[in-house]
LUMDO-244732 format. One record per residue (C-alpha): y, z, x. Coordinates in steps of 0.2 Angstrom, whole numbers, padded with zeros to 4 digits, always signed. Each point is the difference from the previous one (the first is absolute). Layout:
BEGIN
YZX/...
END
This chain:
BEGIN
+0117-0079+0232/+0005+0020+0000/+0016+0007-0004/+0008+0004+0015/+0013+0011-0007/-0015+0012-0004/-0008+0009+0015/-0016+0012-0007/-0002+0013+0015/-0017+0011+0000/+0003+0016-0009/+0006+0015+0012/-0010+0017-0002/+0000+0008-0017/+0011+0014-0001/+0006+0008-0015/+0014-0006-0011/+0012+0008-0011/-0001-0005-0020/+0012-0012-0004/+0017+0005-0008/+0005+0002-0018/+0015-0006-0011/+0004+0004-0018/+0001-0018-0005/+0004-0006-0019/-0003-0018+0004/-0011-0012-0008/-0009-0009+0014/-0008+0006+0019/+0014+0004+0011/+0004-0010+0014/+0000+0012+0017/+0020-0001+0000/+0005+0001-0018/+0006+0018+0000/+0007+0000+0019/+0014-0015-0003/+0013+0001+0014/+0018+0004-0004/+0013-0013+0000/+0008+0006+0017/-0014-0003+0010/-0008-0017+0003/-0019-0004+0002/-0009-0003+0016/-0013-0014-0002/-0014+0003+0008/-0008-0012+0012/-0018+0007-0002/-0010+0015-0011/-0015+0007+0001/-0010+0006-0016/-0013+0014+0004/-0014-0001-0014/-0008+0019+0001/-0019-0003-0009/+0000+0016-0008/-0019-0004-0004/-0012-0013+0000/-0018-0003-0003/-0011-0015+0008/+0017-0007+0005/+0005-0005-0019/+0018+0005+0005/+0002-0008+0015/-0006-0013-0009/+0015-0001-0011/+0012+0000+0014/-0009-0015+0008/+0001-0009-0016/+0018+0003-0002/+0003-0005+0018/-0005-0018-0004/+0011-0012-0003/+0005-0003-0019/+0001-0016-0008/+0013+0006-0012/+0012+0006+0013/+0013-0007+0011/-0003-0010+0015/+0005+0008+0019/+0010-0011+0013/-0019-0008+0006/-0003-0004-0018/-0013+0012-0004/+0000+0011-0016/+0005+0019+0002/-0011+0014-0004/+0000+0012-0014/+0004+0014+0012/+0014-0010+0011/+0009-0006-0017/-0002+0020-0006/+0008+0006+0015/+0017-0013-0002/+0002+0004-0020/-0003+0017+0001/+0013+0003+0016/+0012-0013-0005/+0014+0010-0006/+0010+0013+0012/-0010+0016+0004/+0010+0015+0004/-0006+0011+0011/+0016+0007+0008/-0002+0018-0008/-0015+0001+0011/+0001+0006+0019/-0016-0007+0003/-0005-0018-0005/-0015-0004+0009/-0011-0006-0017/+0006-0001-0018/-0014+0003-0011/+0004-0012-0018/+0000+0010-0018/-0016-0003-0007/-0003+0012-0010/+0011+0002-0018/+0001+0014-0011/+0008-0001-0020/+0006+0014-0009/-0002-0001-0020/-0004+0006-0015/-0018+0003+0005/+0003+0007+0016/-0001-0006+0019/-0010-0015+0005/-0001-0004+0018/-0009-0016+0007/-0005-0005+0018/+0001-0019+0001/-0012+0000+0013/-0009+0013-0007/-0011+0009+0013/-0006-0013+0010/+0016-0006+0011/+0017+0006+0004/+0013-0011+0010/+0011+0004+0014/+0013-0013+0008/+0006+0002+0019/+0009-0011+0011/-0006-0009+0011/+0000+0010+0020/+0006-0019+0005/+0015-0002-0010/+0007+0020-0004/-0008+0017+0003/+0006+0005-0017/+0007-0006-0017/+0020-0002+0000/+0008+0011-0012/+0001-0017-0014/-0011-0012+0003/-0010-0014-0012/-0012-0016+0005/+0002-0017-0004/-0010-0018+0002/+0001+0000+0019/-0005+0019+0003/-0019-0001+0008/-0013+0010-0010/-0014+0009+0009/-0013+0007-0010/-0011+0015+0006/-0014+0006-0010/-0004+0017+0007/-0015+0012-0006/+0002+0015-0004/-0013+0007-0010/-0002+0019-0007/-0013+0011+0005/-0004+0020-0004/+0005+0004+0018/+0016-0009+0000/+0004+0005-0017/-0002+0018+0006/+0010+0000+0016/+0013-0012-0010/+0002+0017-0011/+0001+0013+0012/+0017-0010+0006/+0004-0003-0017/+0001+0020-0002/+0006+0004+0018/+0015-0011-0002/+0019+0009-0004/+0009+0001-0015/+0016-0009+0009/-0012-0014+0006/-0009-0003-0016/+0017-0003-0008/+0004-0013+0014/-0015-0009-0003/+0004-0001-0018/+0019-0007+0004/-0007-0013+0011/-0014-0008-0011/+0014-0001-0014/+0014-0008+0011/+0011+0018+0000/+0009+0007+0014/-0010+0012+0010/+0015+0015+0000/-0005+0000-0017/-0015+0011+0003/+0011+0013+0007/+0010+0001-0016/-0017+0001-0010/-0005+0013+0009/+0012+0015-0004/-0002+0000-0020/-0018+0001+0004/+0003+0014+0011/+0010+0008-0012/-0014+0001-0010/-0011+0006+0012/-0009-0016+0004/-0002-0003+0019/-0016-0007+0000/-0010-0015-0004/-0014+0013-0008/+0016+0007-0009/+0004-0015-0005/-0017-0006-0009/-0001+0015-0009/+0018-0002-0008/-0006-0018-0004/-0015+0005-0007/+0009+0014-0011/+0011-0011-0011/+0011+0013-0009/+0005+0005+0019/+0003-0018+0006/+0010-0003-0016/+0010+0019+0004/+0008-0008+0017/+0016-0007-0006/+0009-0002+0014/-0008-0017+0008/+0004-0017-0009/-0015-0005-0012/-0002-0015+0010/-0005+0009+0016/-0012+0011-0008/-0010-0015-0010/+0000-0008+0019/-0007+0016+0008/-0012+0005-0013/-0007-0018+0000/-0002+0001+0018/-0010+0015+0000/-0009-0005-0014/-0007-0014+0008/-0003+0009+0016/-0008+0015-0004/-0015+0008+0009/-0008+0001-0015/+0002-0020-0004/-0001-0007+0017/-0019-0007-0001/+0005-0014-0012/-0009+0002-0013/+0000-0019-0004/-0010-0003+0016/-0013+0008-0007/+0000-0012-0014/+0000-0014+0010/-0016+0007+0009/-0009+0000-0016/+0007-0015-0010/+0000-0017+0007/+0010-0006-0015/+0014+0013+0004/+0001-0008+0017/+0001-0017-0006/+0011+0003-0013/+0014+0010+0009/-0003-0014+0013/+0006-0011-0010/+0013+0010-0007/+0009-0001+0017/-0002-0017+0000/+0008-0003-0014/+0014+0011+0005/+0002-0010+0017/+0000-0017-0010/+0014+0007-0014/+0013+0003+0013/-0003-0017+0009/+0000-0009-0020/-0017-0005+0003/-0008+0012-0011/-0005-0013-0014/-0011-0008+0012/-0011+0015-0001/-0012+0006-0013/+0006+0014-0010/-0016+0008+0005/-0015-0001+0012/-0014-0008-0007/-0010+0010+0013/+0008+0015-0007/-0002-0003-0017/-0021-0003+0003/-0001+0015+0012/+0009+0011-0015/-0012-0005-0013/-0014+0001+0012/+0004+0020+0005/+0007+0005-0019/-0020-0006-0004/-0006+0016+0011/+0007+0012-0010/+0004-0009-0016/-0019-0006-0010/+0002-0014-0009/-0011-0013-0007/+0010-0007-0011/+0017-0011+0001/+0012+0014+0004/+0001-0004+0020/-0001-0019-0003/+0013+0000-0011/+0012+0011+0010/-0006-0013+0015/+0004-0015-0009/+0019+0008-0004/+0003+0004+0020/-0006-0016+0005/+0014-0007-0008/+0009+0005+0011/-0007-0006+0015/+0004-0018-0004/+0008-0010+0013/+0017-0006-0001/+0001-0020-0003/+0014-0005+0009/+0007-0020-0009/+0001-0012+0013/+0012-0012-0009/-0001-0013+0016/-0019+0001-0003/+0001-0004-0020/+0012-0013+0004/-0011-0009+0012/-0015+0003-0013/+0012-0007-0015/+0002-0015+0012/-0018-0002+0003/-0004+0001-0017/+0013-0014-0005/-0007-0010+0015/-0018+0002-0009/+0007-0005-0017/+0007-0014+0006/-0016-0008+0009/-0009+0004-0017/+0010-0009-0008/+0001-0015+0013/-0019+0002-0002/-0001-0001-0018/+0012-0015+0001/-0011-0008+0013/-0017+0005-0011/+0009-0009-0015/+0002-0015+0008/-0019-0002+0004/-0003+0004-0017/+0009-0014-0007/-0008-0010+0013/-0016+0005-0005/+0001+0000-0018/+0006-0020+0003/-0015-0001+0007/-0010+0009-0013/+0007-0009-0014/-0014-0015+0001/-0012+0011-0001/+0007+0011-0015/+0003-0017-0008/-0018-0004+0004/-0007+0016-0008/+0011-0003-0015/-0009-0016-0003/-0018+0007+0002/+0001+0015-0009/+0005-0014-0013/-0012-0011+0003/-0013+0014-0003/+0006+0009-0015/-0001-0019-0008/-0016-0002+0006/-0003+0019-0009/+0004-0012-0016/-0009-0014+0002/-0017+0013+0002/+0005+0011-0016/+0002-0019-0008/-0018-0005+0007/-0008+0016-0006/+0007-0004-0018/-0003-0017+0002/-0019+0005+0004/+0000+0012-0014/+0003-0013-0010/-0014-0013+0006/-0012+0015-0001/+0005+0001-0018/-0003-0017-0004/-0016-0002+0008/-0006+0016-0008/+0002-0008-0017/-0009-0016+0006/-0020-0002-0004/-0009+0000+0015/-0013-0012-0008/+0010-0013-0007/+0014+0002+0013/-0006+0006+0017/+0009-0011+0012/+0016+0004-0011/-0004+0019+0003/-0004-0003+0019/+0015-0010+0004/+0012+0013-0008/-0006+0012+0010/+0001-0008+0017/+0018-0003-0005/+0003+0016-0003/-0006+0007+0016/+0009-0013+0012/+0018+0004-0008/-0004+0018+0004/-0007-0002+0018/+0016-0015+0003/+0011+0014-0006/-0007+0016+0011/+0000-0012+0015/+0018-0005-0003/+0006+0018-0001/-0010+0004+0016/+0008-0011+0008/+0018+0002-0007/-0003+0021+0006/-0006-0005+0018/+0017-0012+0002/+0009+0013-0006/-0006+0015+0011/+0002-0014+0016/+0016+0000-0007/+0005+0018+0000/-0009+0004+0016/+0012-0013+0008/+0015+0009-0009/-0003+0016+0005/-0002-0007+0021/+0017-0006-0005/+0009+0016-0008/-0011+0013+0008/+0015-0001+0015/+0012+0001-0013/-0005+0015-0007/+0000+0010+0016/+0016-0005+0002/+0006+0006-0017/-0008+0019+0005/+0009-0001+0016/+0017-0004-0008/-0003+0014-0013/-0004+0012+0015/+0015-0006+0009/+0012+0003-0016/-0008+0018-0003/+0004+0005+0019/+0017-0009-0002/+0003+0013-0017/-0005+0015+0011/+0012-0007+0015/+0014-0002-0013/-0003+0018-0006/-0001+0008+0020/+0016-0012+0003/+0010+0009-0014/-0004+0018+0007/+0015+0010+0003/-0007+0008+0016/+0012+0014+0000/-0001+0004-0019/-0019-0001+0001/-0001+0012+0015/+0011+0013-0009/-0013-0002-0014/-0014+0002+0012/+0005+0017+0004/-0012+0015-0004/+0008+0013-0009/-0009+0017+0004/-0004+0013-0011/+0015+0012-0004/-0012+0016-0006/-0020+0007-0001/-0004+0010-0011/-0015+0010-0001/-0004+0006-0017/-0017+0009-0006/-0007+0018-0003/+0005+0016+0010/-0009+0006+0016/-0005-0020+0004/+0013-0002+0015/+0011-0011-0004/+0015+0010+0009/-0009+0003+0016/-0007-0018+0000/+0019-0006-0003/+0005+0008+0016/-0015-0003+0011/+0003-0018-0003/+0017-0001+0001/+0001+0009+0017/-0015-0008+0008/+0009-0019-0007/+0016+0006+0009/+0011+0000-0016/+0013+0012+0003/+0002+0014-0009/+0019+0006-0002/-0006+0016-0008/-0015+0011-0003/-0010-0004-0016/+0008+0007-0013/-0003+0006-0018/+0008-0006-0013/+0006+0018-0003/+0009+0001+0015/+0012-0015-0004/+0003+0006-0015/+0017+0011-0001/+0008+0009-0013/+0018-0003-0001/+0008-0019-0004/+0001-0012+0012/-0012+0009+0016/-0015-0008-0005/+0008-0016+0002/+0009+0004+0016/-0016+0006+0009/-0009-0015-0005/+0014-0012+0007/+0001+0011+0018/-0018-0001+0002/-0002-0018-0003/+0013-0005+0010/-0007+0007+0015/-0010-0016+0001/+0015-0007+0004/+0001+0009+0017/-0017-0011+0004/+0004-0016-0007/-0012-0009+0011/-0015+0013-0007/-0010+0000-0016/+0005+0017-0008/-0009+0011-0013/+0007+0011-0013/-0017+0009-0005/-0001+0011-0015/-0014+0011-0009/+0000+0002-0020/+0011-0016+0000/+0000+0000-0018/+0011+0017+0000/+0013-0011+0007/-0001-0017-0009/-0007+0004-0017/+0001-0010-0014/+0019-0006-0007/-0002+0005-0018/+0014+0007-0012/-0007+0018+0003/+0002-0004+0017/+0013+0013+0010/+0015-0012+0008/-0003+0011+0015/-0017-0011+0003/+0007-0015-0006/+0013+0001+0014/-0013+0003+0013/-0009-0014-0006/+0015-0013+0001/+0005+0007+0017/-0017-0002+0007/-0004-0017-0010/+0018-0005+0008/-0006+0001+0019/-0016-0008-0002/+0002-0018-0005/+0017+0004-0010/+0017+0000+0002/+0002+0009+0017/-0017-0004+0006/-0007+0006+0018/-0010-0013+0006/-0010+0009+0010/-0005+0015-0010/-0016+0003-0008/-0006+0013-0015/-0017+0006+0003/-0004+0011-0015/-0016+0011-0007/-0001+0006-0017/-0013+0007-0013/+0009-0008-0016/+0004-0020+0002/+0001-0001-0018/+0017+0011-0001/+0009-0009+0014/+0014-0014-0002/-0006-0017-0001/+0015-0007+0008/-0006+0013+0016/-0016-0006-0003/+0003-0019+0003/+0010+0003+0014/-0017+0008+0009/-0008-0015+0001/-0017+0008+0008/-0009+0013-0012/-0016+0009+0002/-0010+0011-0008/-0008+0014+0010/-0015+0007-0010/-0013+0012+0003/-0016-0003+0012/-0014-0008-0006/-0017+0008+0006/-0003-0009+0014/+0018+0006+0006/-0003+0018-0005/-0016+0000+0010/+0007-0006+0014/+0014+0013-0001/-0015+0013-0003/-0011-0007+0013/+0007+0011+0016/-0007+0016-0009/-0016-0007+0007/+0006+0006+0015/+0004+0018+0000/-0018+0005-0005/-0013-0012-0005/-0012+0012-0008/+0012+0004-0013/+0008-0017-0004/-0014-0014+0000/+0001-0018-0009/-0003+0007-0016/+0013+0013+0001/+0012-0012+0004/-0005-0012-0013/+0001+0014-0012/+0018+0004+0006/+0004-0019-0004/-0005+0002-0017/+0008+0017-0005/+0016-0006+0009/+0003-0015-0011/+0017-0002-0007/+0005+0009+0015/+0017-0003+0007/+0001-0003+0019/+0008+0015+0003/-0011+0011-0011/-0017-0008+0010/+0011+0007+0016/+0001+0016-0009/-0017+0002-0003/-0007-0004+0017/+0013+0013+0007/-0005+0012-0012/-0019-0003+0004/+0005+0001+0019/+0007+0019-0005/-0014+0004-0011/-0012-0005+0016/+0008+0016+0008/-0002+0012-0015/-0018-0004-0005/-0017-0004+0011/-0008-0016+0003/-0013+0005-0014/+0013+0008-0011/+0007-0018-0002/-0005-0006-0018/+0004-0013-0013/+0008+0012-0010/+0011+0006+0013/+0005-0017+0003/+0002-0004-0018/+0012+0017+0000/+0009-0009+0013/+0003-0016-0006/+0005+0007-0019/+0014+0012+0011/+0006-0017+0009/-0002-0011-0017/+0012+0013-0011/+0012-0001+0016/+0003-0018-0001/-0002-0003-0018/-0019-0009+0002/-0003+0000-0019/-0013-0005-0010/+0002+0002-0018/+0007+0017-0003/-0010+0007+0018/-0004-0005+0016/-0016-0008+0005/-0007+0014+0011/+0002+0012-0015/-0009-0013-0009/-0014-0001+0012/-0002+0019+0001/-0001+0000-0019/-0014-0012+0002/-0010+0003+0013/-0011-0014-0001/+0013-0013+0000/-0003-0006+0017/-0017+0004+0003/-0007-0001+0018/-0019-0002-0009/+0005-0018-0006/+0007-0014+0010/+0016-0003-0011/+0008-0014+0010/-0015-0011-0003/-0004+0005-0016/+0018-0003-0007/+0006-0013+0012/+0010-0012-0007/-0005-0013+0012/-0012-0014-0006/-0009-0014+0011/+0006-0017-0008/+0007+0009-0016/+0019-0002-0003/+0004+0015-0011/+0018-0004-0010/+0005+0019+0000/-0003+0007-0014/-0012+0014-0004/-0005+0008-0018/-0006+0016-0001/-0010+0003-0019/-0002+0018+0000/-0011-0003-0015/-0011-0012+0004/-0002+0009+0019/+0004-0018+0007/+0012-0003+0015/+0005-0020-0002/+0006-0009+0016/+0010-0017-0005/-0007-0016+0013/+0008-0016+0000/-0015-0010+0005/-0014+0009-0009/-0002+0010-0016/+0005+0019+0000/-0008+0012+0010/-0008+0015-0011/-0001+0016+0008/-0009+0016-0007/+0013+0017+0001/-0008+0013+0008/-0006+0017-0011/+0017+0010+0008/+0013-0016-0004/+0006+0007-0015/+0019-0002+0002/+0014-0007+0012/-0002+0013+0013/-0019-0001+0000/+0002-0019+0003/+0013+0002+0014/-0016+0000+0014/-0002-0017-0006/+0017-0007-0001/+0004+0009+0017/-0015-0007+0009/+0003-0018-0007/+0017+0002+0007/-0006+0004+0016/-0009-0015+0001/+0011-0012-0001/+0014+0010+0009/+0012+0002-0016/+0014+0010+0004/+0005+0010-0017/-0008+0006-0016/+0010+0004-0014/-0008+0008-0015/+0010-0002-0017/-0005+0013-0014/+0007+0013-0011/+0002+0013+0015/+0009-0013+0010/+0014-0001-0015/+0000+0017-0001/+0004+0004+0020/+0013-0013-0002/+0008+0008-0016/-0003-0016-0009/-0002+0003-0018/+0011-0012-0010/-0004-0017+0000/+0015-0007+0011/-0004+0012+0015/-0019-0004+0000/+0006-0020+0000/+0013+0005+0015/-0015+0011+0009/-0012-0013-0002/+0013-0016+0005/+0003+0013+0016/-0018+0003+0006/-0004-0021-0004/+0012-0005+0011/-0004+0012+0012/-0019-0006-0001/+0006-0018+0001/+0008+0005+0021/-0014+0002+0006/-0012-0014+0004/-0015+0010-0007/+0000+0013-0014/-0010+0007-0014/+0005+0006-0017/-0008+0012-0012/+0003+0001-0017/-0009+0011-0011/+0001-0010-0016/-0005+0013-0012/+0011+0014+0005/+0015-0013+0000/-0003-0009-0015/+0001+0011-0015/-0011-0005-0017/+0007+0004-0018/-0012+0002-0015/+0004-0007-0017/-0011+0008-0013/+0002-0010-0016/-0010+0001-0018/-0012-0013+0007/-0004+0002+0017/+0007+0008+0015/+0007-0012+0015/+0008+0003+0019/+0016-0008+0007/+0010+0001+0015/+0018+0011+0000/+0006-0003+0015/-0004-0020-0001/+0016-0004+0013/-0008+0011+0015/-0016-0008-0005/+0009-0018+0001/+0008+0005+0016/-0017+0007+0007/-0009-0015-0006/+0010-0013+0009/+0000+0011+0017/-0019-0001-0001/+0003-0020-0001/+0005+0001+0016/-0013+0004+0012/-0002-0011+0016/-0012-0001+0016/+0005-0014+0012/-0015-0007+0009/-0002-0009+0015/+0000-0017-0001/-0015-0011+0002/+0011-0015+0001/+0008-0012+0010/+0011+0017+0005/-0016+0010+0004/+0005-0003+0020/+0017+0008-0003/-0005+0013-0009/-0016+0006+0010/+0011+0011+0013/+0010+0009-0014/-0003+0017-0002/-0005+0007-0018/+0014+0009-0003/+0009-0017+0001/-0009-0004-0018/+0010+0009-0015/-0013+0009-0011/+0007+0008-0016/-0014+0009-0009/+0000+0006-0019/-0011+0014-0005/-0001+0003-0019/-0009+0016-0007/-0005-0001-0017/-0013+0009-0012/+0005-0001-0016/-0007-0015-0008/+0016-0011-0009/+0008+0001+0017/-0013-0005+0009/-0003-0016-0012/+0019-0002-0003/+0004+0001+0021/-0015-0011+0003/+0004-0013-0012/+0020-0001+0004/-0001+0000+0018/-0016-0014-0001/-0009+0012+0011/-0015-0010+0008/-0020+0002-0009/-0015+0007+0010/-0015-0007+0004/-0007+0010-0014/+0013+0000-0015/+0000-0021+0002/-0020+0001+0000/+0003+0011-0017/+0013-0010-0007/-0011-0017+0002/-0014+0011-0006/+0011+0002-0015/+0006-0015-0003/-0019-0008-0001/-0004+0012-0010/+0014-0003-0013/-0007-0017+0002/-0019+0004-0003/+0005+0010-0015/+0008-0014-0007/-0012-0013+0005/-0016+0000-0017/-0016+0006+0009/-0019-0001-0006/-0007+0016-0003/-0017+0000+0010/-0006+0012-0012/+0004-0005-0017/+0003-0017+0007/+0016-0002-0010/+0016-0006+0004/+0015+0015+0004/+0017+0004+0009/-0001+0014+0014/+0017+0005-0006/-0006+0004-0018/-0016+0005+0005/-0004+0016-0008/-0014+0011-0008/-0012-0007-0014/+0004-0017+0004/-0013-0003+0011/-0018+0000-0014/-0014-0002+0011/-0020+0001+0003/-0004+0008+0016/-0019-0007+0000/-0007-0015-0003/-0010-0011-0013/-0017-0003-0003/-0012-0009-0012/-0010+0016-0006/-0014-0011+0000/+0003-0005+0018/+0007+0016+0008/-0002-0005+0019/+0010-0014-0004/+0019+0003+0003/+0012-0011-0010/+0018-0002+0004/+0011-0003-0016/+0001-0019+0001/-0018+0000-0002/-0003+0013-0012/+0015-0010-0009/-0010-0017+0002/-0016+0009-0006/+0008+0006-0017/+0009-0016-0003/-0017-0010+0002/-0007+0012-0014/+0015-0001-0008/-0004-0019-0003/-0018+0002-0002/+0004+0012-0016/+0011-0012-0009/-0013-0016+0003/-0012+0015-0008/+0012+0002-0016/+0000-0020-0003/-0017-0001+0002/-0010+0016-0011/-0017-0008+0003/-0001-0001+0017/-0001+0014+0014/+0014+0014-0001/+0009+0003+0017/-0001+0012+0012/+0014+0014+0002/+0002+0006+0018/-0001+0018+0003/+0015+0001+0013/+0005+0019+0006/+0013+0009+0012/-0009+0010+0011/+0014+0013+0001/-0001+0004-0020/-0011-0010-0007/+0010-0010-0010/-0005-0016-0008/+0009-0012+0011/+0014-0011-0011/+0002+0014-0015/+0005+0017+0007/+0016+0003+0010/-0001+0008+0017/-0005+0017+0004/+0014+0000+0015/+0019+0004-0002/+0012+0001+0015/+0014-0012+0010/-0004-0017+0007/-0005-0001+0018/-0015+0004+0011/-0012+0015-0005/+0005+0016+0008/-0016-0003+0012/+0007-0014+0007/+0018+0005+0001/+0006+0002+0017/-0015-0009+0008/+0003-0015+0012/-0006-0015-0010/-0002-0018+0006/+0017-0010-0007/-0012-0014-0001/-0011+0006-0012/+0003-0002-0019/+0003+0019-0008/-0009-0004-0015/-0017-0003+0008/+0005+0015+0012/+0000+0010-0015/-0013-0006-0009/-0013+0004+0014/+0010+0017+0000/-0006+0002-0017/-0017-0006+0003/-0002+0013+0011/+0004+0014-0012/-0016+0011+0000/+0004+0008-0015/+0001-0015-0010/-0017-0006+0009/-0011+0014-0004/+0009-0001-0019/-0004-0018-0002/-0019+0003+0007/-0002+0014-0011/+0004-0011-0013/-0011-0014+0003/-0014+0011+0001/+0004+0007-0017/+0003-0016-0007/-0015-0007+0007/-0009+0016-0008/+0006-0004-0017/-0003-0018+0000/-0015-0005+0009/-0005-0018+0003/-0007-0007-0016/-0018-0006+0003/-0002-0020-0001/-0009-0006-0017/-0021-0005+0002/-0003-0017-0007/
END
């Protein structure tokens, strides 16, 4: 049922309303409507029977502000009920709370309306700070109910019986009415202006005449003169005849109503930013709830505003990492809804838990009784099983005894003579067989009876088992319920309160947009900035104690709006909170102490957070860093982001800027900060007006990029990348598809992130997890680190790697790192920065970093590493490369929607030329071998085995070790054997040896029988040298193995090499000719004998 005390009237015609009054207030909470206008002791305040609150809507879009008013008009369950039993609305309670104390308007001649003080001003060490509790969306004005009275009494207030009427009045400001209002302000007289100021500050209107006189003495007679005087601070300070507080009120009113500012700039932000509108609406919502003491039920920040803030920030800040995600997660912590503890509900739940616990106990008692009954019923079955088990065991023993007896009988039977004791033999065999059969039958019967008894027991015990399981489950539930029952609800509710982060720190290299990102995201999300973004240097003061006092004053601005999350934004915050060391200045230490004490310290300001940006996180105080719960690294843009930033150039002139040109710009801007890319884009746009389209070439683009790189310190070693590209024009060749040639993306192959460039062997080795290392040949021009840049930059573009860092001697010189400690400190810093990126590549020029020393002794020269600690430092870093892969297991569904930038990649490139450094590094980091190297190792191992395995030489047909095969070890004939009397028949060594042995035996027999015929001596010769077989030395010397003519030929491995070589020697034309000539000569000299005539 709606509240009868609240009457919502239709909005009257639009009209212009003056801005609310301003007061100078040092209080720490939002003022109520009458805080500064309490009645005098002699006047009794009149309690109004009815009051009207006019809510002027100064800006709205899509009725969002009207929706807020409608929401605040709804009954609030956390507020008291009226006489009808309906909860009051927030606006109703706001009116009663803000006017419950006496309000004195006796110094005003006309009291038709009352406008509360909703703008507060603080003067502190930093200067004036003004805040409007209703921002620029709403303004409030009270008026009397015409049915009750025409104007307010001199002193009045309200109580719980006062009827409240709420009237929302749309009063949107347009350009037309803004110009009209401006003209009206210009035409007002100076005295009339002073009267308006008196009315809005509850001053006597007669004071306007008193103020007018001193201004006229200073020749300030019109409003325009007054505005000019206020604009001139020196002239304004020179006016001494007017009280300071009066001057301040006049100055504030004029500045807030200046014609040049009449068109509210905040409204234009609402037109372009949904997040800002949502956020400001929520800040007003929290103001009304704060006055009605229900603010704890409203989230600190609006979730929709936070979500829109991140979306709108992405429009101006290109990010493919976790920067905006981290900021979003930090801000979402402020959007959690308050959960009020309901003690009554908790007690009800405790009673339910206790009842459930008792029910389970009773159930278990019943179940246990059932189990006892079933156990008695199962006792007989269990006894039966035990009896049959005993019988079965006895039958097994009887069977074993029967087997033993049968074995004994069989042994006795075997000893009998079957011819004389055949009957006894048969009888004993039959007895043994029967004993075994009987025992087996008895055992089978016992087993069957046992199984029947066990089945019967299972039927009896299965219900028992189920009930025991139920009892165990109930006992577990009882333990859980006991734990729940013993929980202290109030204490648990306090511990469940989420503690939001008191700080957000963005850190990273300069020019990455950290400061702007902080301001934009905070403003869009609805965080109240208690000051403009400050640099740390602006807070440092020369005199003792001034910095601390300034910090305290700024931070205590948050106390004036305790219902809002307020932020102190500090750029280069490392200058304000440096590390506290023995050498630190005392003033710095004091400033840190003051800051820490007000952030989760003894003087904590609960609604204050710190937003900081720095380039040197490692130089900041550790205690302060712990209070900055959210820390986010903001790095240089990746290739994909740089391309996105440069693509608008395509809109300018498609004949000059093509996709190839944009890709070229993306490559030469590697390691550029966001600011450097923006500066380059601006310089290109300016150059387009200077040069004609046909004159814009790569050289001009390189010059512009070089200037931008120098301006923003984007170095590659000792120079800039565009400068290196000018020195090596072919580094980014357009004739070759370098992106595809040097890509680091591999199909179904997973790189480990380590690359070894061997300048000596002219190889680029890319290590893989699931396969052998890829072996690529270097190009002819790739002879140094600079000429290898095209390979690395194109490879990084293929994987969208954020940053590339070359570490060589030039890099050390550029950073003045000459001593070992300086080098270690520099490398540690750069390693930490690269680790902050999701994707990075470190390139080490090993030969320029590691020094080799030569020791020249009398025996020999040796090489050793001079700076061994630096080598070890780099070696350990080279072991930490990692490339995360998308999972192929159960989590593949979770990871499929994640962007590639989510997966971390830390690439390490090692460029080395000296063979000693290469071999040491490969061995120390256990660099995986290529397929060629693995194959070579396998071949070397097989060769070693072969060298140690004895073999038969196919030439000399003797045994030899290949590893000890020297020239002269092999003595052989490269021909064949023939019997000179039968030269057409080729004899093998075996055949020739057989003939020769037979001849020797025959000769031996002849010597024993002198009278017998003499044995014929065989005439066997080598065809190659005509040497007699068995008497002369071989004619050839060499190494064991195949003849040179057969080396390198593909031979059938199943064939005997000796036979192959013999066949080869049989085809020796020279030997064949030689033996044929010798055979003809022999035949001529030794003609066959004629047979004797009988």
